[in-house]
mmJSON file of the N, C-alpha and C atoms, coordinates in Angstrom:
{"data_MODEL":{"atom_site":{
"group_PDB":["ATOM","ATOM","ATOM","ATOM","ATOM","ATOM","ATOM","ATOM","ATOM","ATOM","ATOM","ATOM","ATOM","ATOM","ATOM","ATOM","ATOM","ATOM","ATOM","ATOM","ATOM","ATOM","ATOM","ATOM","ATOM","ATOM","ATOM","ATOM","ATOM","ATOM","ATOM","ATOM","ATOM","ATOM","ATOM","ATOM","ATOM","ATOM","ATOM","ATOM","ATOM","ATOM","ATOM","ATOM","ATOM","ATOM","ATOM","ATOM","ATOM","ATOM","ATOM","ATOM","ATOM","ATOM","ATOM","ATOM","ATOM","ATOM","ATOM","ATOM","ATOM","ATOM","ATOM","ATOM","ATOM","ATOM","ATOM","ATOM","ATOM","ATOM","ATOM","ATOM","ATOM","ATOM","ATOM","ATOM","ATOM","ATOM","ATOM","ATOM","ATOM","ATOM","ATOM","ATOM","ATOM","ATOM","ATOM","ATOM","ATOM","ATOM","ATOM","ATOM","ATOM","ATOM","ATOM","ATOM","ATOM","ATOM","ATOM","ATOM","ATOM","ATOM","ATOM","ATOM","ATOM","ATOM","ATOM","ATOM","ATOM","ATOM","ATOM","ATOM","ATOM","ATOM","ATOM","ATOM","ATOM","ATOM","ATOM","ATOM","ATOM","ATOM","ATOM","ATOM","ATOM","ATOM","ATOM","ATOM","ATOM","ATOM","ATOM","ATOM","ATOM","ATOM","ATOM","ATOM","ATOM","ATOM","ATOM","ATOM","ATOM","ATOM","ATOM","ATOM","ATOM","ATOM","ATOM","ATOM","ATOM","ATOM","ATOM","ATOM","ATOM","ATOM","ATOM","ATOM","ATOM","ATOM","ATOM","ATOM","ATOM","ATOM","ATOM","ATOM","ATOM","ATOM","ATOM","ATOM","ATOM","ATOM","ATOM","ATOM","ATOM","ATOM","ATOM","ATOM","ATOM","ATOM","ATOM","ATOM","ATOM","ATOM","ATOM","ATOM","ATOM","ATOM","ATOM","ATOM","ATOM","ATOM","ATOM","ATOM","ATOM","ATOM","ATOM"],
"id":[1,2,3,4,5,6,7,8,9,10,11,12,13,14,15,16,17,18,19,20,21,22,23,24,25,26,27,28,29,30,31,32,33,34,35,36,37,38,39,40,41,42,43,44,45,46,47,48,49,50,51,52,53,54,55,56,57,58,59,60,61,62,63,64,65,66,67,68,69,70,71,72,73,74,75,76,77,78,79,80,81,82,83,84,85,86,87,88,89,90,91,92,93,94,95,96,97,98,99,100,101,102,103,104,105,106,107,108,109,110,111,112,113,114,115,116,117,118,119,120,121,122,123,124,125,126,127,128,129,130,131,132,133,134,135,136,137,138,139,140,141,142,143,144,145,146,147,148,149,150,151,152,153,154,155,156,157,158,159,160,161,162,163,164,165,166,167,168,169,170,171,172,173,174,175,176,177,178,179,180,181,182,183,184,185,186,187,188,189,190,191,192,193,194,195],
"type_symbol":["N","C","C","N","C","C","N","C","C","N","C","C","N","C","C","N","C","C","N","C","C","N","C","C","N","C","C","N","C","C","N","C","C","N","C","C","N","C","C","N","C","C","N","C","C","N","C","C","N","C","C","N","C","C","N","C","C","N","C","C","N","C","C","N","C","C","N","C","C","N","C","C","N","C","C","N","C","C","N","C","C","N","C","C","N","C","C","N","C","C","N","C","C","N","C","C","N","C","C","N","C","C","N","C","C","N","C","C","N","C","C","N","C","C","N","C","C","N","C","C","N","C","C","N","C","C","N","C","C","N","C","C","N","C","C","N","C","C","N","C","C","N","C","C","N","C","C","N","C","C","N","C","C","N","C","C","N","C","C","N","C","C","N","C","C","N","C","C","N","C","C","N","C","C","N","C","C","N","C","C","N","C","C","N","C","C","N","C","C","N","C","C","N","C","C"],
"label_atom_id":["N","CA","C","N","CA","C","N","CA","C","N","CA","C","N","CA","C","N","CA","C","N","CA","C","N","CA","C","N","CA","C","N","CA","C","N","CA","C","N","CA","C","N","CA","C","N","CA","C","N","CA","C","N","CA","C","N","CA","C","N","CA","C","N","CA","C","N","CA","C","N","CA","C","N","CA","C","N","CA","C","N","CA","C","N","CA","C","N","CA","C","N","CA","C","N","CA","C","N","CA","C","N","CA","C","N","CA","C","N","CA","C","N","CA","C","N","CA","C","N","CA","C","N","CA","C","N","CA","C","N","CA","C","N","CA","C","N","CA","C","N","CA","C","N","CA","C","N","CA","C","N","CA","C","N","CA","C","N","CA","C","N","CA","C","N","CA","C","N","CA","C","N","CA","C","N","CA","C","N","CA","C","N","CA","C","N","CA","C","N","CA","C","N","CA","C","N","CA","C","N","CA","C","N","CA","C","N","CA","C","N","CA","C","N","CA","C","N","CA","C","N","CA","C","N","CA","C"],
"label_alt_id":[null,null,null,null,null,null,null,null,null,null,null,null,null,null,null,null,null,null,null,null,null,null,null,null,null,null,null,null,null,null,null,null,null,null,null,null,null,null,null,null,null,null,null,null,null,null,null,null,null,null,null,null,null,null,null,null,null,null,null,null,null,null,null,null,null,null,null,null,null,null,null,null,null,null,null,null,null,null,null,null,null,null,null,null,null,null,null,null,null,null,null,null,null,null,null,null,null,null,null,null,null,null,null,null,null,null,null,null,null,null,null,null,null,null,null,null,null,null,null,null,null,null,null,null,null,null,null,null,null,null,null,null,null,null,null,null,null,null,null,null,null,null,null,null,null,null,null,null,null,null,null,null,null,null,null,null,null,null,null,null,null,null,null,null,null,null,null,null,null,null,null,null,null,null,null,null,null,null,null,null,null,null,null,null,null,null,null,null,null,null,null,null,null,null,null],
"label_comp_id":["MET","MET","MET","CYS","CYS","CYS","ALA","ALA","ALA","HIS","HIS","HIS","VAL","VAL","VAL","LEU","LEU","LEU","PRO","PRO","PRO","CYS","CYS","CYS","PRO","PRO","PRO","SER","SER","SER","ALA","ALA","ALA","ASP","ASP","ASP","ALA","ALA","ALA","ASP","ASP","ASP","ASP","ASP","ASP","ARG","ARG","ARG","VAL","VAL","VAL","LEU","LEU","LEU","ALA","ALA","ALA","VAL","VAL","VAL","PRO","PRO","PRO","VAL","VAL","VAL","SER","SER","SER","ARG","ARG","ARG","HIS","HIS","HIS","PRO","PRO","PRO","GLU","GLU","GLU","GLN","GLN","GLN","GLY","GLY","GLY","TRP","TRP","TRP","ALA","ALA","ALA","LEU","LEU","LEU","LEU","LEU","LEU","CYS","CYS","CYS","ASN","ASN","ASN","GLY","GLY","GLY","VAL","VAL","VAL","VAL","VAL","VAL","LEU","LEU","LEU","PHE","PHE","PHE","ASP","ASP","ASP","ASP","ASP","ASP","ASP","ASP","ASP","GLY","GLY","GLY","GLU","GLU","GLU","LEU","LEU","LEU","LEU","LEU","LEU","PRO","PRO","PRO","ASP","ASP","ASP","GLY","GLY","GLY","GLN","GLN","GLN","VAL","VAL","VAL","VAL","VAL","VAL","LEU","LEU","LEU","THR","THR","THR","ARG","ARG","ARG","PRO","PRO","PRO","TRP","TRP","TRP","THR","THR","THR","LEU","LEU","LEU","ALA","ALA","ALA","ALA","ALA","ALA","VAL","VAL","VAL","PRO","PRO","PRO","ALA","ALA","ALA"],
"label_asym_id":["A","A","A","A","A","A","A","A","A","A","A","A","A","A","A","A","A","A","A","A","A","A","A","A","A","A","A","A","A","A","A","A","A","A","A","A","A","A","A","A","A","A","A","A","A","A","A","A","A","A","A","A","A","A","A","A","A","A","A","A","A","A","A","A","A","A","A","A","A","A","A","A","A","A","A","A","A","A","A","A","A","A","A","A","A","A","A","A","A","A","A","A","A","A","A","A","A","A","A","A","A","A","A","A","A","A","A","A","A","A","A","A","A","A","A","A","A","A","A","A","A","A","A","A","A","A","A","A","A","A","A","A","A","A","A","A","A","A","A","A","A","A","A","A","A","A","A","A","A","A","A","A","A","A","A","A","A","A","A","A","A","A","A","A","A","A","A","A","A","A","A","A","A","A","A","A","A","A","A","A","A","A","A","A","A","A","A","A","A","A","A","A","A","A","A"],
"label_entity_id":["1","1","1","1","1","1","1","1","1","1","1","1","1","1","1","1","1","1","1","1","1","1","1","1","1","1","1","1","1","1","1","1","1","1","1","1","1","1","1","1","1","1","1","1","1","1","1","1","1","1","1","1","1","1","1","1","1","1","1","1","1","1","1","1","1","1","1","1","1","1","1","1","1","1","1","1","1","1","1","1","1","1","1","1","1","1","1","1","1","1","1","1","1","1","1","1","1","1","1","1","1","1","1","1","1","1","1","1","1","1","1","1","1","1","1","1","1","1","1","1","1","1","1","1","1","1","1","1","1","1","1","1","1","1","1","1","1","1","1","1","1","1","1","1","1","1","1","1","1","1","1","1","1","1","1","1","1","1","1","1","1","1","1","1","1","1","1","1","1","1","1","1","1","1","1","1","1","1","1","1","1","1","1","1","1","1","1","1","1","1","1","1","1","1","1"],
"label_seq_id":[1,1,1,2,2,2,3,3,3,4,4,4,5,5,5,6,6,6,7,7,7,8,8,8,9,9,9,10,10,10,11,11,11,12,12,12,13,13,13,14,14,14,15,15,15,16,16,16,17,17,17,18,18,18,19,19,19,20,20,20,21,21,21,22,22,22,23,23,23,24,24,24,25,25,25,26,26,26,27,27,27,28,28,28,29,29,29,30,30,30,31,31,31,32,32,32,33,33,33,34,34,34,35,35,35,36,36,36,37,37,37,38,38,38,39,39,39,40,40,40,41,41,41,42,42,42,43,43,43,44,44,44,45,45,45,46,46,46,47,47,47,48,48,48,49,49,49,50,50,50,51,51,51,52,52,52,53,53,53,54,54,54,55,55,55,56,56,56,57,57,57,58,58,58,59,59,59,60,60,60,61,61,61,62,62,62,63,63,63,64,64,64,65,65,65],
"pdbx_PDB_ins_code":[null,null,null,null,null,null,null,null,null,null,null,null,null,null,null,null,null,null,null,null,null,null,null,null,null,null,null,null,null,null,null,null,null,null,null,null,null,null,null,null,null,null,null,null,null,null,null,null,null,null,null,null,null,null,null,null,null,null,null,null,null,null,null,null,null,null,null,null,null,null,null,null,null,null,null,null,null,null,null,null,null,null,null,null,null,null,null,null,null,null,null,null,null,null,null,null,null,null,null,null,null,null,null,null,null,null,null,null,null,null,null,null,null,null,null,null,null,null,null,null,null,null,null,null,null,null,null,null,null,null,null,null,null,null,null,null,null,null,null,null,null,null,null,null,null,null,null,null,null,null,null,null,null,null,null,null,null,null,null,null,null,null,null,null,null,null,null,null,null,null,null,null,null,null,null,null,null,null,null,null,null,null,null,null,null,null,null,null,null,null,null,null,null,null,null],
"Cartn_x":[14.767,13.64,13.76,14.152,14.233,15.601,15.61,16.863,17.185,16.564,16.82,18.166,18.738,20.03,19.945,18.921,18.641,17.531,17.817,16.797,15.539,14.412,13.129,12.965,12.142,11.884,11.216,11.515,10.903,9.418,8.695,7.252,6.904,7.848,7.55,8.108,8.687,9.213,8.08,8.275,7.257,7.025,8.061,7.944,7.743,7.118,6.939,6.198,5.336,4.558,5.402,6.656,7.542,8.273,7.997,8.608,8.091,8.841,8.508,7.333,6.315,5.206,5.696,5.335,5.693,4.48,3.295,2.06,1.014,0.404,-0.617,-1.938,-3.003,-4.354,-5.285,-5.142,-5.956,-7.449,-7.806,-9.218,-9.838,-8.992,-9.459,-9.08,-8.251,-7.923,-6.795,-5.818,-4.709,-3.436,-2.309,-0.99,-0.174,0.637,1.553,2.925,3.506,4.833,5.895,7.144,8.199,8.508,8.077,8.291,7.14,6.189,5.094,3.854,3.874,2.721,1.73,0.451,-0.606,-1.147,-1.068,-1.49,-2.798,-3.828,-5.151,-5.355,-6.18,-6.442,-7.096,-7.768,-8.426,-7.478,-6.175,-5.117,-4.962,-5.626,-5.426,-4.231,-3.685,-2.548,-2.777,-2.289,-2.279,-0.827,-0.308,1.082,1.247,2.465,2.689,2.279,2.283,1.885,0.37,-0.393,-1.847,-2.41,-1.546,-1.994,-2.589,-3.719,-4.378,-4.0,-3.607,-3.227,-4.101,-4.803,-5.577,-4.771,-4.215,-3.348,-4.119,-5.373,-6.19,-7.183,-7.117,-8.079,-9.485,-10.388,-11.748,-12.588,-13.335,-14.25,-15.596,-16.626,-17.966,-18.146,-18.776,-19.048,-20.09,-19.93,-20.902,-22.176,-23.293,-24.586,-24.964,-25.232,-25.593,-26.909,-26.983,-28.175,-29.317],
"Cartn_y":[-7.647,-7.324,-5.9,-4.957,-3.556,-3.275,-2.644,-2.324,-0.836,-0.079,1.348,1.603,2.8,3.151,3.053,3.656,3.461,2.433,1.237,0.174,0.582,0.173,0.444,-0.46,-0.042,-0.888,-2.194,-3.251,-4.543,-4.528,-5.518,-5.587,-5.806,-6.304,-6.529,-5.423,-4.368,-3.248,-2.31,-1.589,-0.636,0.491,0.863,1.959,1.464,0.296,-0.339,0.533,1.441,2.27,3.363,3.507,4.493,3.955,2.719,2.133,2.847,2.732,3.397,2.707,3.465,2.872,2.438,1.235,0.755,0.725,0.766,0.806,1.552,2.549,3.345,3.232,3.097,3.021,3.875,5.212,6.094,5.98,5.626,5.466,4.279,3.331,2.17,2.266,3.248,3.477,2.646,2.24,1.451,1.691,1.316,1.393,0.185,-0.33,-1.433,-0.846,-1.171,-0.675,-1.692,-1.25,-2.147,-3.286,-3.189,-4.275,-5.283,-5.13,-6.083,-5.738,-4.653,-4.224,-3.494,-3.821,-3.068,-2.084,-0.808,0.261,0.837,0.836,1.326,2.749,3.513,4.91,5.079,4.049,4.154,3.793,3.78,3.475,2.002,1.135,-0.298,-0.757,-1.904,-2.481,-3.975,-4.507,-5.942,-6.337,-7.158,-7.574,-8.732,-8.959,-10.035,-11.42,-11.645,-12.956,-13.085,-12.051,-12.087,-11.462,-11.036,-10.417,-9.044,-8.738,-7.442,-6.588,-5.348,-4.425,-3.186,-2.855,-1.615,-0.63,0.38,1.31,2.384,2.593,3.578,2.815,2.99,2.288,2.887,2.11,2.581,2.379,3.411,3.322,3.871,3.412,3.922,5.251,6.173,7.476,7.305,8.048,8.003,8.719,8.134,8.736,9.671,10.961,11.887,11.46,11.656,11.241,12.194],
"Cartn_z":[-5.759,-6.605,-7.151,-6.346,-6.759,-7.37,-8.545,-9.234,-9.188,-8.312,-8.211,-7.54,-7.765,-7.176,-5.661,-5.084,-3.66,-3.571,-3.068,-3.047,-2.288,-2.804,-2.158,-0.946,0.014,1.178,0.756,1.471,1.158,1.53,1.053,1.286,2.755,3.557,4.976,5.879,5.283,6.071,6.478,7.566,8.033,7.035,6.274,5.311,3.878,3.723,2.409,1.399,1.849,0.931,0.279,0.689,0.094,-1.133,-1.509,-2.705,-3.955,-5.037,-6.296,-6.982,-7.398,-8.16,-9.548,-9.949,-11.288,-12.206,-11.623,-12.402,-11.582,-12.201,-11.498,-12.236,-11.474,-12.023,-11.164,-11.24,-10.397,-10.691,-11.919,-12.247,-11.516,-11.101,-10.341,-8.873,-8.52,-7.116,-6.555,-7.383,-6.85,-7.638,-7.007,-7.637,-7.197,-8.121,-7.816,-7.569,-6.415,-6.065,-6.472,-6.613,-7.094,-6.126,-4.892,-3.933,-3.939,-4.883,-5.008,-4.224,-3.48,-2.689,-3.598,-3.456,-4.133,-3.102,-3.45,-2.545,-3.053,-2.208,-2.578,-2.082,-2.793,-2.436,-1.07,-0.578,0.731,1.874,1.593,2.566,2.867,2.143,2.313,1.497,1.871,1.173,0.994,-0.112,-0.348,-0.545,0.36,0.31,-0.668,-1.158,-2.125,-1.632,-0.329,0.208,0.393,-0.013,0.088,1.35,2.249,3.499,3.212,3.847,3.72,4.917,4.654,5.715,5.59,6.658,6.705,7.53,6.878,7.592,8.323,7.958,8.656,9.526,10.839,11.693,11.505,10.968,10.714,11.955,12.308,13.448,13.034,13.66,13.393,14.112,13.442,14.069,15.157,16.218,17.303,16.87,17.219,16.899,18.038,17.722,18.809,19.474,20.763,21.526,21.369],
"occupancy":[1.0,1.0,1.0,1.0,1.0,1.0,1.0,1.0,1.0,1.0,1.0,1.0,1.0,1.0,1.0,1.0,1.0,1.0,1.0,1.0,1.0,1.0,1.0,1.0,1.0,1.0,1.0,1.0,1.0,1.0,1.0,1.0,1.0,1.0,1.0,1.0,1.0,1.0,1.0,1.0,1.0,1.0,1.0,1.0,1.0,1.0,1.0,1.0,1.0,1.0,1.0,1.0,1.0,1.0,1.0,1.0,1.0,1.0,1.0,1.0,1.0,1.0,1.0,1.0,1.0,1.0,1.0,1.0,1.0,1.0,1.0,1.0,1.0,1.0,1.0,1.0,1.0,1.0,1.0,1.0,1.0,1.0,1.0,1.0,1.0,1.0,1.0,1.0,1.0,1.0,1.0,1.0,1.0,1.0,1.0,1.0,1.0,1.0,1.0,1.0,1.0,1.0,1.0,1.0,1.0,1.0,1.0,1.0,1.0,1.0,1.0,1.0,1.0,1.0,1.0,1.0,1.0,1.0,1.0,1.0,1.0,1.0,1.0,1.0,1.0,1.0,1.0,1.0,1.0,1.0,1.0,1.0,1.0,1.0,1.0,1.0,1.0,1.0,1.0,1.0,1.0,1.0,1.0,1.0,1.0,1.0,1.0,1.0,1.0,1.0,1.0,1.0,1.0,1.0,1.0,1.0,1.0,1.0,1.0,1.0,1.0,1.0,1.0,1.0,1.0,1.0,1.0,1.0,1.0,1.0,1.0,1.0,1.0,1.0,1.0,1.0,1.0,1.0,1.0,1.0,1.0,1.0,1.0,1.0,1.0,1.0,1.0,1.0,1.0,1.0,1.0,1.0,1.0,1.0,1.0],
"B_iso_or_equiv":[0.0,0.0,0.0,0.0,0.0,0.0,0.0,0.0,0.0,0.0,0.0,0.0,0.0,0.0,0.0,0.0,0.0,0.0,0.0,0.0,0.0,0.0,0.0,0.0,0.0,0.0,0.0,0.0,0.0,0.0,0.0,0.0,0.0,0.0,0.0,0.0,0.0,0.0,0.0,0.0,0.0,0.0,0.0,0.0,0.0,0.0,0.0,0.0,0.0,0.0,0.0,0.0,0.0,0.0,0.0,0.0,0.0,0.0,0.0,0.0,0.0,0.0,0.0,0.0,0.0,0.0,0.0,0.0,0.0,0.0,0.0,0.0,0.0,0.0,0.0,0.0,0.0,0.0,0.0,0.0,0.0,0.0,0.0,0.0,0.0,0.0,0.0,0.0,0.0,0.0,0.0,0.0,0.0,0.0,0.0,0.0,0.0,0.0,0.0,0.0,0.0,0.0,0.0,0.0,0.0,0.0,0.0,0.0,0.0,0.0,0.0,0.0,0.0,0.0,0.0,0.0,0.0,0.0,0.0,0.0,0.0,0.0,0.0,0.0,0.0,0.0,0.0,0.0,0.0,0.0,0.0,0.0,0.0,0.0,0.0,0.0,0.0,0.0,0.0,0.0,0.0,0.0,0.0,0.0,0.0,0.0,0.0,0.0,0.0,0.0,0.0,0.0,0.0,0.0,0.0,0.0,0.0,0.0,0.0,0.0,0.0,0.0,0.0,0.0,0.0,0.0,0.0,0.0,0.0,0.0,0.0,0.0,0.0,0.0,0.0,0.0,0.0,0.0,0.0,0.0,0.0,0.0,0.0,0.0,0.0,0.0,0.0,0.0,0.0,0.0,0.0,0.0,0.0,0.0,0.0],
"pdbx_formal_charge":[null,null,null,null,null,null,null,null,null,null,null,null,null,null,null,null,null,null,null,null,null,null,null,null,null,null,null,null,null,null,null,null,null,null,null,null,null,null,null,null,null,null,null,null,null,null,null,null,null,null,null,null,null,null,null,null,null,null,null,null,null,null,null,null,null,null,null,null,null,null,null,null,null,null,null,null,null,null,null,null,null,null,null,null,null,null,null,null,null,null,null,null,null,null,null,null,null,null,null,null,null,null,null,null,null,null,null,null,null,null,null,null,null,null,null,null,null,null,null,null,null,null,null,null,null,null,null,null,null,null,null,null,null,null,null,null,null,null,null,null,null,null,null,null,null,null,null,null,null,null,null,null,null,null,null,null,null,null,null,null,null,null,null,null,null,null,null,null,null,null,null,null,null,null,null,null,null,null,null,null,null,null,null,null,null,null,null,null,null,null,null,null,null,null,null],
"auth_seq_id":[1,1,1,2,2,2,3,3,3,4,4,4,5,5,5,6,6,6,7,7,7,8,8,8,9,9,9,10,10,10,11,11,11,12,12,12,13,13,13,14,14,14,15,15,15,16,16,16,17,17,17,18,18,18,19,19,19,20,20,20,21,21,21,22,22,22,23,23,23,24,24,24,25,25,25,26,26,26,27,27,27,28,28,28,29,29,29,30,30,30,31,31,31,32,32,32,33,33,33,34,34,34,35,35,35,36,36,36,37,37,37,38,38,38,39,39,39,40,40,40,41,41,41,42,42,42,43,43,43,44,44,44,45,45,45,46,46,46,47,47,47,48,48,48,49,49,49,50,50,50,51,51,51,52,52,52,53,53,53,54,54,54,55,55,55,56,56,56,57,57,57,58,58,58,59,59,59,60,60,60,61,61,61,62,62,62,63,63,63,64,64,64,65,65,65],
"auth_comp_id":["MET","MET","MET","CYS","CYS","CYS","ALA","ALA","ALA","HIS","HIS","HIS","VAL","VAL","VAL","LEU","LEU","LEU","PRO","PRO","PRO","CYS","CYS","CYS","PRO","PRO","PRO","SER","SER","SER","ALA","ALA","ALA","ASP","ASP","ASP","ALA","ALA","ALA","ASP","ASP","ASP","ASP","ASP","ASP","ARG","ARG","ARG","VAL","VAL","VAL","LEU","LEU","LEU","ALA","ALA","ALA","VAL","VAL","VAL","PRO","PRO","PRO","VAL","VAL","VAL","SER","SER","SER","ARG","ARG","ARG","HIS","HIS","HIS","PRO","PRO","PRO","GLU","GLU","GLU","GLN","GLN","GLN","GLY","GLY","GLY","TRP","TRP","TRP","ALA","ALA","ALA","LEU","LEU","LEU","LEU","LEU","LEU","CYS","CYS","CYS","ASN","ASN","ASN","GLY","GLY","GLY","VAL","VAL","VAL","VAL","VAL","VAL","LEU","LEU","LEU","PHE","PHE","PHE","ASP","ASP","ASP","ASP","ASP","ASP","ASP","ASP","ASP","GLY","GLY","GLY","GLU","GLU","GLU","LEU","LEU","LEU","LEU","LEU","LEU","PRO","PRO","PRO","ASP","ASP","ASP","GLY","GLY","GLY","GLN","GLN","GLN","VAL","VAL","VAL","VAL","VAL","VAL","LEU","LEU","LEU","THR","THR","THR","ARG","ARG","ARG","PRO","PRO","PRO","TRP","TRP","TRP","THR","THR","THR","LEU","LEU","LEU","ALA","ALA","ALA","ALA","ALA","ALA","VAL","VAL","VAL","PRO","PRO","PRO","ALA","ALA","ALA"],
"auth_asym_id":["A","A","A","A","A","A","A","A","A","A","A","A","A","A","A","A","A","A","A","A","A","A","A","A","A","A","A","A","A","A","A","A","A","A","A","A","A","A","A","A","A","A","A","A","A","A","A","A","A","A","A","A","A","A","A","A","A","A","A","A","A","A","A","A","A","A","A","A","A","A","A","A","A","A","A","A","A","A","A","A","A","A","A","A","A","A","A","A","A","A","A","A","A","A","A","A","A","A","A","A","A","A","A","A","A","A","A","A","A","A","A","A","A","A","A","A","A","A","A","A","A","A","A","A","A","A","A","A","A","A","A","A","A","A","A","A","A","A","A","A","A","A","A","A","A","A","A","A","A","A","A","A","A","A","A","A","A","A","A","A","A","A","A","A","A","A","A","A","A","A","A","A","A","A","A","A","A","A","A","A","A","A","A","A","A","A","A","A","A","A","A","A","A","A","A"],
"auth_atom_id":["N","CA","C","N","CA","C","N","CA","C","N","CA","C","N","CA","C","N","CA","C","N","CA","C","N","CA","C","N","CA","C","N","CA","C","N","CA","C","N","CA","C","N","CA","C","N","CA","C","N","CA","C","N","CA","C","N","CA","C","N","CA","C","N","CA","C","N","CA","C","N","CA","C","N","CA","C","N","CA","C","N","CA","C","N","CA","C","N","CA","C","N","CA","C","N","CA","C","N","CA","C","N","CA","C","N","CA","C","N","CA","C","N","CA","C","N","CA","C","N","CA","C","N","CA","C","N","CA","C","N","CA","C","N","CA","C","N","CA","C","N","CA","C","N","CA","C","N","CA","C","N","CA","C","N","CA","C","N","CA","C","N","CA","C","N","CA","C","N","CA","C","N","CA","C","N","CA","C","N","CA","C","N","CA","C","N","CA","C","N","CA","C","N","CA","C","N","CA","C","N","CA","C","N","CA","C","N","CA","C","N","CA","C","N","CA","C","N","CA","C","N","CA","C","N","CA","C"],
"pdbx_PDB_model_num":[1,1,1,1,1,1,1,1,1,1,1,1,1,1,1,1,1,1,1,1,1,1,1,1,1,1,1,1,1,1,1,1,1,1,1,1,1,1,1,1,1,1,1,1,1,1,1,1,1,1,1,1,1,1,1,1,1,1,1,1,1,1,1,1,1,1,1,1,1,1,1,1,1,1,1,1,1,1,1,1,1,1,1,1,1,1,1,1,1,1,1,1,1,1,1,1,1,1,1,1,1,1,1,1,1,1,1,1,1,1,1,1,1,1,1,1,1,1,1,1,1,1,1,1,1,1,1,1,1,1,1,1,1,1,1,1,1,1,1,1,1,1,1,1,1,1,1,1,1,1,1,1,1,1,1,1,1,1,1,1,1,1,1,1,1,1,1,1,1,1,1,1,1,1,1,1,1,1,1,1,1,1,1,1,1,1,1,1,1,1,1,1,1,1,1]
}}}
């Protein structure tokens, strides 16, 4: 899929977010990488097979007593 001199990581690799962006839409908060991954500004990812990956573990803040 990737035609770069140094091939980009595949969509199922751990370092998939290091692939080259082919389309950027900062006004909408996302970018399409050359490996087919959609990378969102909130650290979420949408893989080409439809799988959603949340790279930042979200937790609720503790309420002070």
